[in-house]
N, C-alpha and C positions, 0 to 999 in steps of 0.2 A: 529525545535527548538522553533520557535515562538509559535506554537500551544501548545507544552508541557509547555512552560513558562506561557502562559495565563491560561491554565487549572490549573496549580499549584497555581497561585495567586488567581484565582477565587474560588478555593475550600478550601483555607486556609488563615486565617488572619495573620499567622505567617510571620513576616518580612514585612508586609504591613501596618498594623495598630499598632501604638505605643500607647502613652499615650492619654487618652480621655480628652476632654474639652468641656463641655456644648453641648453635642450631636455631636461634631465634632471629628475627629480623626487626629492625627498627622501622616503624611505619612513618614514612616521610611524605605520604600523599597529602595533598592540600586538605585542610580541615573540612571544607565543604564537600570534598569527595568522600571522606570518611563518613560524614553525616548522611550523605545521599545513599551510601551503601549500607548504612546501619552498623558500621564498625565503630565501636566505642572504645577508645584507648586513651588513657590519661597520659598526656605527654610529660607530666611531672612525676606521677606515681609509678606508672608502669608503661614506659614507652616501648617496651619490647613485647612482641607477641609471636607465637609460633607461626612460622611460614605456612604450614599446612592449614592452620586455622583461618588465615586470611584467604587462602586459595579456596577453601570450602565455602567461606562467606561469599566470595566473588562468584563462584559457580552457582550458589543458591540464588543470589540476587539476579544473575543473568537468566536463570530459568524462570524466576518470577516475572521479570521484565518481558520475556518472550511470551509467557502465558497471557500477560495483560494486553499485549498487542494483537488485536483481532486482524485476521487476514481473510481474503477471499481468493478463489481460484477460478481463472478463466480457462476454458478448455475447448479445443476442437476435437471431439471424440473420434471422428473418422481419420484424423491425422495423428492420433496418439500424441498430441502436443498440448501442453498446458503451461500456465505461468501463475505465480503467486503474487499477490499484491497486498500491501499493508493499508488498512483504512486510516484516513487522516481525520481522526475523531476530534482532535482539537480544532482543526480548521473548518470542518464541516460536520458537526455533531448530528444535526437533524437529518441531513442527507444519509450519513452513515447508518443511523438508526433505521430509517425507512428502507434503505437497501437491504440491511440485515434481515428485516422482517419479511422481505419478499424473496428470500433465497430458500431453495435453489430456483433458478429460472432457466428454461430451455427454449430453443427456437433456432432461427437461422441468423447468422451474422452476414452482413453485406458491406461491401466497400462504399465509402462515402462518395457522392458524386461531386459535391461542391467544395469539399473540405481538405483536399490533398490527401495526405497519408493518414486517413481515419477509417476505422472500422466501427460499425454500430450494429446493435441488435435491439429489437423491441422487447420490452419487459413482457413476460407471460401474463402477468396481472398488472395492468397500468396503474400508476399512482402518481400523485402530485406532491412536489416539494418546492417551497419558495426558493428564490435565488439565494445561494449561500456559497461563499468562496468561489463566486462566479467570475469567469474570465474567458476571453477568446484567445488569450496568449498561453498556449499549452506547449508541453515538451514531450518528447518520446517517453513512453512509459506511464504518462498520466492517464487516469481513468475517470470518466465524468458521467454525470447524469444530466439529461435534457428533457424538458417538458414544454409542450406547446398546446394551448387550448384549441379545440376544434374550430375550424373556420377562420383562425387568425390570419392564415396565409392561403392563397389560392392553391388548390390541389391537395389540401389536407383537411378533409371534412370531419375527421374524428380526432379525439385527443391523441397526442403523440407523446409517448413516454419511452425513453430509450437509454441504454447504457452505451457509451462510446469510448474508444481508446485510440491512442495515437502512436504511430510506430516510426515516424521520421520527422525531421526538423521542419519540413514544409507544411506541416499540418496547421490548419486554422479552421476551427468549427464554423460552418457556414450553412445557410439556407439559400434558396434562390434569390432572395433579396439582399444577401450579403452576410458578413460575419455575425455570429450570435454568441452569447455568453453561455457557458455550461458550468455546472457545479462540479468542480474537481474534488473527488472524495476519496481517491485511493491512488497509490503509486506502486508500480511493479517493483519487485525485489528479486535479487538473484540475477541470472543471465537470461534476458528475454529473447536472445537471438533466434532460437528455433521457432518461437512463437511469432516473432516479427517476420521471419521468412515466409511463413504461411500467409500472414497478412498481406505481404507484398505480392504473392502469387494470386491473391484474390482479385487483383486488378484485371487479370485475364481469365481466371478460372471461375469467378463468380462466387455466389453464396456458399456457405458451409454450415453444417450443423454446429451448434454452439451451446455451451452450458456454463453458467456461472453459479458457484456454490460457496458455502462457508468453508473457511480453511480447515475446519475440523470435521468436515463432511467428506467421507471417503467413498460414498456411494457413487456408482457409475456416472 
């Protein structure tokens, strides 16, 4: 919410700058916006502030908000395609923390058999997280964690720990016995179209090398 607010204010003067006076601008943003951004202006003593000062403040708060938002990167190295995703740390704090501690992870991504437009990959080092922000109602761009204990279902003799993501509206995470709930812990940002195109091709092309890493990790 804070990041969206700052981006809105930084990209538009509407609601921020009111009447002009000798190179200064009267701050007409809502009081709670000024407080959120750390802009302290007395509406009675000094309602005017230099426009450049406000812009500098907005840019600084925007940078701080972006730094505070941790991201991960999903990549198909052989396709030279990747997508960035923002962690949903308020909705799934324990899952985000566990995932962050197990990055980077490499392996092969495969198309889901039972789940429609889903791609999944096993974690290089399996780990368990209790259900959190768990749902089977997912949307394109959602990224989730799934765990199943060994032997709970026929055909899965070992613990199953995977990352999965969804690239079209027909996706519904499922196992052979029916829909299952997954911990949605991240959401893709930016334009995922090139990444989704590779996912769609995997229906016929099969598995592909995959890597998931921290957003600040630029290693191969």
